[in-house]
C-alpha positions, -999 to +999 in steps of 0.1 A: +044-079+216+045-070+179+055-034+173+035-020+144+047+007+120+032+042+121+012+032+090-005+003+108-009+014+143-045+026+137-073+004+125-105+022+113-118-005+091-115-040+107-125-067+083-145-099+086-132-131+071-152-157+053-148-194+045-158-199+009-175-232+016-198-216+043-206-185+022-233-200-001-211-189-030-221-153-027-198-124-038-178-116-006-144-102+004-116-117+024-123-153+016-100-175+037-086-209+026-079-234+054-058-265+049-037-291+064-016-296+032+020-283+035+020-271-001-010-249+005+000-233+037+014-202+020-020-197+003-038-202+036-016-177+054-019-152+025-057-153+026-056-148+063-037-115+058-062-102+032-084-085+058-054-069+074-042-055+041-076-041+033-079-026+067-045-010+064-054+005+030-087+019+041-074+032+074-045+051+057-070+066+032-094+075+060-067+091+081-058+114+053-094+120+045-100+130+081-071+155+079-085+170+047-120+172+063-106+189+094-088+214+072-121+222+055-138+228+088-109+249+101-110+270+069-147+278+074-141+285+111-112+309+105-130+326+076-155+339+101-131+347+129-136+381+146-111+407+135-097+409+171-086+373+170-059+355+152-040+322+148-005+320+163+017+291+154+047+281+175+079+263+167+112+254+186+143+276+187+175+268+205+198+293+223+231+286+239+214+276+271+180+261+262+154+254+237+121+273+238+089+277+220+086+308+199+059+322+176+066+315+140+036+331+124+005+351+134-024+352+109-057+369+108-088+348+103-090+353+065-053+347+061-056+315+081-086+303+060-067+310+028-036+291+041-057+261+050-071+260+015-036+263+000-024+234+021-049+208+010-031+199-022+001+191-002-020+168+021-035+150-009-001+145-024+014+131+008-016+110+012-011+096-023+026+088-014+015+071+017-010+050-002+017+040-026+036+028+005+005+006+013+009-011-021+046-017-013+037-032+021+011-055+006+033-067-023+063-074+000+042-090+027+026-114+001+059-122-014+075-128+020+048-153+029+053-172-004+091-172-001+091-182+036+071-213+027+092-219-005+126-205+004+148-226-019+155-199-044+167-175-016+189-199+003+211-212-025+248-208-025+277-213-001+270-180+017+236-194+028+246-228+041+238-219+077+203-208+066+197-241+048+208-259+079+183-239+099+156-247+073+162-284+075+161-283+113+131-259+115+108-285+132+133-290+160+143-253+164+117-229+150+133-199+167+167-205+149+149-207+115+128-176+122+159-156+130+178-169+101+149-163+077+143-128+090+179-118+083+179-134+048+146-119+038+156-084+050+187-085+028+167-097-001+141-069+004+167-042+005+180-052-028+145-056-044+136-021-034+158-009-063+141-031-089+109-012-090+075-023-076+061-032-110+089-058-116+084-072-081+047-077-087+054-095-120+080-117-103+056-125-074+027-136-096+051-156-118+070-173-090+037-181-071+021-195-103-009-171-100-031-159-128-057-131-130-090-146-118-109-164-145-140-142-142-120-111-149-128-101-185-104-072-190-082-067-160-050-087-158-016-088-142+000-066-170-027-039-164-020-039-127+017-036-132+012-007-157-010+011-131+015+005-103+042+019-125+021+050-132+016+055-095+053+050-090+061+078-114+037+102-097+050+092-062+085+100-074+073+135-087+059+141-052+090+129-034+114+150-054+092+181-055+087+182-092+070+214-105+059+201-139+049+168-154+078+150-171+076+130-203+081+098-182+050+104-161+029+115-191+039+083-209+031+062-179-004+077-179-010+067-216-025+034-207-059+019-209-079+022-176-056+050-163-082+058-136-084+095-146-046+101-144-044+125-173-011+142-167+004+159-198+040+166-203+051+201-195+019+210-175+022+221-139+020+191-115-013+193-097-025+166-072-061+164-064-083+144-040-094+123-069-059+108-072-060+098-036-094+082-041-082+064-072-052+047-056-073+035-027-098+021-052-069+003-070-057-013-038-091-026-029-095-041-064-060-056-063-066-073-030-099-087-044-080-100-075-053-116-053-079-132-032-095-151-061-062-158-077-050-176-046-083-195-043-081-206-079-046-218-073-062-243-050-096-251-065-086-248-101-086-220-127-122-212-137-137-223-104-153-189-098-161-180-133-197-190-133-203-176-099-187-142-101-194-133-138 
């Protein structure tokens, strides 16, 4: 049984998959490529995962949206709470003998309502950071699929001779190859985490020989990398509890199509629901672009230009 991460244990937006040849060439999502050709198996597997990635992105966004919605309802509820009632919040405290639940705060209705309102920015910020994690998951998952089917660059060198042996014998002993590959990939992934997600995206598209879909008139890989780097700067601000916008974040926002990220150097850092919506929108668009890029790798660049434009 596959154990899922906390991020992927819920599924609020299961996706349908479509075969392009059976779709009457209509604009659809999650178009799957099926093949018996070894050189295209990584593309087929990647397109099979598109629906999962889209579901993950939408589910993460919806979970945070549910939380914000619940806070709105709770705020309205407590704003009208009778004066003789209050909200008491408990925590855990340890003594020399045992741990026990103790009250941490007791608030009147109006105080509780105000505290709910004051907490929403934090939830939006953590939701944004979680959505950035979604982008990381998608990028690494896609790269892993490509590298697993094309592992030569990762299994060079004397230190990887046992892995090469497992690769050559993979048809006879699939389990040995799977174990060897999982270990090699995990070591590679740990190192790549320090390179920055933008660079990883560039390397993936270059290594896989992918291009922005031919029917895209303005968006391209460089745009997506700049946007991801902008998201990365904001995520770092959130993670490290920055109080004000740095020059680095402000400069990252000075790009075309910045999705409303208008952070200015020196201003107080304020995260709004719009930023959470924008990153979800980006992920959806990125998955669409990756879908058509993978298909045009098979059918030829320009295959969808007349259909989708």
